[in-house]
C-alpha positions, 0 to 999 in steps of 0.5 A, spaced: 306 595 064 312 591 067 314 584 065 312 581 072 305 585 071 304 582 064 306 575 067 301 576 073 295 578 068 297 572 063 296 567 069 289 571 071 287 570 063 289 563 063 285 561 069 279 565 068 278 565 061 275 558 061 273 558 069 266 561 069 268 567 073 270 573 067 277 573 065 275 581 062 273 582 069 279 580 073 284 583 068 280 590 069 280 589 076 287 587 077 289 593 072 285 598 076 289 595 083 295 596 079 294 603 077 294 601 070 290 604 065 285 598 063 288 596 056 283 593 051 288 591 046 292 587 051 286 584 054 285 581 046 292 580 046 292 575 051 285 572 048 289 570 042 293 566 047 287 562 050 284 562 043 290 557 041 289 554 047 282 552 045 284 550 038 289 545 041 284 542 046 279 541 041 284 539 035 281 532 035 274 535 035 274 539 029 269 535 025 264 536 030 266 544 030 264 544 022 258 539 023 255 544 027 258 550 023 251 553 022 249 553 029 256 556 031 254 561 025 247 563 028 250 563 035 256 568 033 251 573 030 249 577 036 256 578 039 258 580 032 253 585 031 253 588 038 260 588 038 260 592 032 255 597 033 256 598 040 264 598 040 265 605 044 260 603 049 263 597 050 270 600 051 267 605 056 266 599 061 273 597 061 275 604 063 269 604 068 271 599 073 266 601 079 261 597 075 265 590 076 261 589 082 254 589 079 257 585 073 260 579 077 254 579 081 250 577 074 255 572 073 254 569 080 246 569 079 247 565 072 251 560 076 247 559 082 241 558 077 244 552 074 244 548 081 236 546 080 236 544 073 234 537 071 238 533 067 236 533 060 239 531 053 236 535 048 239 537 041 241 544 039 237 548 034 237 554 030 233 558 036 237 555 041 243 557 038 241 564 037 239 564 044 246 562 047 249 567 042 245 573 045 247 570 052 254 570 049 253 578 047 252 579 055 259 577 056 262 583 052 261 587 058 267 585 063 265 582 069 260 577 066 263 571 064 262 568 057 263 561 059 258 562 064 253 565 060 254 560 054 254 554 058 248 556 063 244 558 058 245 552 054 243 548 060 237 552 061 235 550 054 236 543 056 243 541 053 247 536 056 253 538 060 258 536 055 254 538 049 253 545 053 261 545 054 263 543 047 258 548 044 260 554 048 267 553 046 265 552 039 262 559 039 269 562 043 273 560 037 270 565 032 268 570 037 275 571 039 278 570 032 274 576 030 276 580 036 283 579 035 283 580 028 280 587 028 284 589 034 291 587 031 289 588 024 295 592 023 302 588 023 306 593 027 301 593 033 301 586 033 309 586 033 309 591 039 306 586 043 309 580 041 316 583 042 314 585 049 310 580 052 311 574 048 313 570 055 306 572 057 303 570 051 306 563 052 304 563 059 297 564 058 296 559 053 299 553 058 295 555 063 289 556 059 289 548 057 290 546 064 283 550 066 280 547 060 281 540 062 278 542 069 272 546 067 270 540 063 270 535 069 266 540 073 261 541 068 260 534 066 259 533 074 254 539 074 258 542 079 259 549 075 254 552 080 259 552 085 263 558 082 257 562 084 260 563 091 267 565 088 263 571 084 259 573 089 264 574 094 268 577 088 262 582 087 262 584 094 270 584 095 271 588 089 265 593 091 270 594 097 276 595 093 274 600 088 270 604 093 
């Protein structure tokens, strides 16, 4: 992978990690079009950059994160358990880009379904946290957006848009930290990426911050369903490109 290719992937990661269109799906599709072997390790490396974006974005909301830690813990369990026991099966999806059109379509359906939801302001509960966590586990598959799955499911359960946005990214922190930890537990592995792709890391961090600000505005205005058009078109386009 060249430096230019890594920077392109960094921009894609920074934009699509938070905008509900699936960063893993975009990275997987782009790598396939570049003729690169899809690298789950490089994907997680870029996720580390966007993890820092979230921590920086919510730096003034850490108290709320810890106040909701029980719910975050419950919501994090499904992805952790499924990711641990089905790791090989999940990895196989990253080497099977032909399935991306189907999973992009799933994301589009999730987004469109929020268009007609009534306005609610219900509180998070352990049961709701678990259900949102199950939706987050779906996003272990490339093409299914994590932010779409968690925000949409939170809206389905009656949370107000900002609470749905906040809880979605409270869940993002432990989920991504766990993925980064297990992928880079060997220091030599991590240093290899840092030495070769540090500019891509920095770029993904900066673009990620911009995307977070944009998404919060869209969620608060209840316009997140509009991304369903993009993911529907992407599903059709990727079906053509990968055929």
